[in-house]
N, C-alpha and C positions, 0 to 999 in steps of 0.2 A: 570464559567469555560469557557476558551477560546476555541472556536470551529470553527473559520473561516479560510479560506485559500483564499487569494486574488490573482486573476489571471488577470492581466491587461497588454495586449500586446500593446506597443507603436509602434512597427513595427515588421515584420516577422523576421528580423535579430537580434532583441533585446530580451534578456531573460526576461521572465515575472517576476513580483513581486509576490512571494509566501507568503511574510510576510511583514506587514507594521510596521513603526516605532511606531505607536500607540499601536499595538499589542505587540511589543517587550517591550514597557514601562510597559504595564499591567502585562506581564509575569514577568518582573523584580521585580515589586512591590510584586507579590504574591509568586514567586519561587526563586528570587535572580539572581545574575549576571551570574552564571554558566548556568542557564536555558536560559537566554537571549543570551548568547554566542552560545548555541546550535542552536537557531533560526537564528542567524546571519550566522552560518556555513552552515545551510540549504540553505539560499539564495545564499551564495557563491558557494555551490555545483551546484546549478542551473545555476548561471552566468558563471561558468568556464567550464561547460560541455554541455551547451545548443546546441552548433553547432557541437558537436563531433558525431562520428558514434554511432548507437544505441547499439552496443555491449559494447562500453565504458560506455554509460549511464547506462546500466543495471548493470554493474560491480560496478560503483561508487555509485549508489543509494543503491544497495544491501548491500555493505560494510558499508555505512554511517548509515543506520538505524539498521543494525545488531549490532551496538555498544551499543544500548540501552539494559537495563536489561529486562529479561523475568520475569514478575510478573503476577500471575493469577488475574482475575477480582475480585474475592472474596476478595483477600488480598489488591489489589491496589485501586479499586473503591468501595469496599463494596457492590458489586452487583453480581448477578449470571452471567450475560452476558452483558457487556458494550462495545460498539465499539467506541474507542477514535478517535478523529481527529488527523492529523499530529502534530498540535500545542500542543495538550494535551500530546501526546507521547513524544515529545521533551522537553516540559516544565517540565515533571515529570521524564524524562529519563527512562521510564519503560512502559511496556505494554505486552499484550499477542499476540498470533500468528495473530489474526485478525487485531490488531493495527499495527503490522509490515507491513502486506500486504496492508492495507489501505494507509499507509504513502508512501510506494513504488509506489503504483498504481497512486495516485494523483500527486506525484512528477514527475514520468515519463511522465504522461500526460502533465504536465506543461512544461516539457522539449521537447515537440513536438512529443512524441511517440503516434501514433494513438490509440484511444480507442479500435478500432477493433482488435488490436494486444495484448491487455492486459485483463486478466481474473483473478478474485479472485476465487480461486478453493478450494472447500472443499475436503479433502481426509481423508482416514483412515490411520493413522501412525501405521504400523504393530508392530514395535518394542515397541512403547510406548503404544500400545493397546488403542488408543483414537482418537477422531476426531481432525483434524488439518486443518489449512488453509495455502496455499501457493499462490504466484503470478505466473501465467503462461504467457509466452510471445510466440506469434505465429509470426514468420517472415513473413509467408504467411498463408492464411487460411487452407492449407493442410499440413503445416509443422508439424513435431513433436515438441510440445512446449518445451521451456526451463523453468526450475523450479527455482524460486527465493525463498529461504527458510531461516528461522531464526534458524533452527536446523542444517542442512547441508549447510554451507556457500558457497560451490561450486555451480556455475550455470551450470547445466548439462541437457541434454535432458530427458524428462519424462520417456523414455524407460530405462534409467539408474537408475531411482529411484524405484527399486523394493520393497523398504520399504514403498511405498505409493500406496494406491488404490484410484483412482479418483472417486468422487461421483457426484458432480455437480459444474458447473462454472457459473459465472455471471459477468456482468459489467453494465454500464449505458444503454446498448442496450438490455439486456435481460438475461434470465436464461436458462441454458442448462444442460441436463444430460450428464456427462462427459465420455470421453473415451480417451485413451492415445494418439491416433494419430489425434485427432481433438477436437473441443469444444463440439461435441455431438449433440443430438436432442433437439430442443427447448421445453421448458415446458410451457404449457398454463398458462397464467396469468403473466409469466415472473417475473420481480423483484418486482411486487406488492406483491408477496408472502413473500418477505424478509423484515420483519418489522424493524429489526435492521439497515439494509442498508438504508431504507427510512427515518428513524429517523436521522441517521447520515447525510444524504444529507440535510435535513431540517435545522439541526444545522449549517452546513457549509454554508448555504445560508443566514443565519440570519445576 
């Protein structure tokens, strides 16, 4: 399974390479031309929007990945809980909420959005009566975060998403108990507690 994401900056003004030709060829062999075209479109997304304002980047990335199909891990990967890489999501054109968020998170990072502004946030989806994950974006540390979601495609402040109850947030910097107006209080042990996250990072570094 293809699990890497290549980030190589030639210069600050140049968009990074998020997918290599070698990876595209491997995906073509396993999944076909449509899968390869989705990976090429991913690189084009980064190239065309790398120098645009962050609100444009958020909108473009949210729309791009929300085009994939929602499929549960049990059906898609034959596992109870599997966190796919962006390449796996695009190659198969399907994933669950964690997969959507992971792809958006790493793509926005590649496009120059600071990691300190992006958080993978677990919530309780009241209407669905189940756990859910969204990407939250903080313009400033004290801002009300914007929510990027694969259920509600509109990017709106967290205070307007009364259907979601935040539980905890994390990124590469750590793990926090969440609250609507901020990332919340840090949890001792941080992301070391998140086994799926750490396994994902190892696969992406291979």
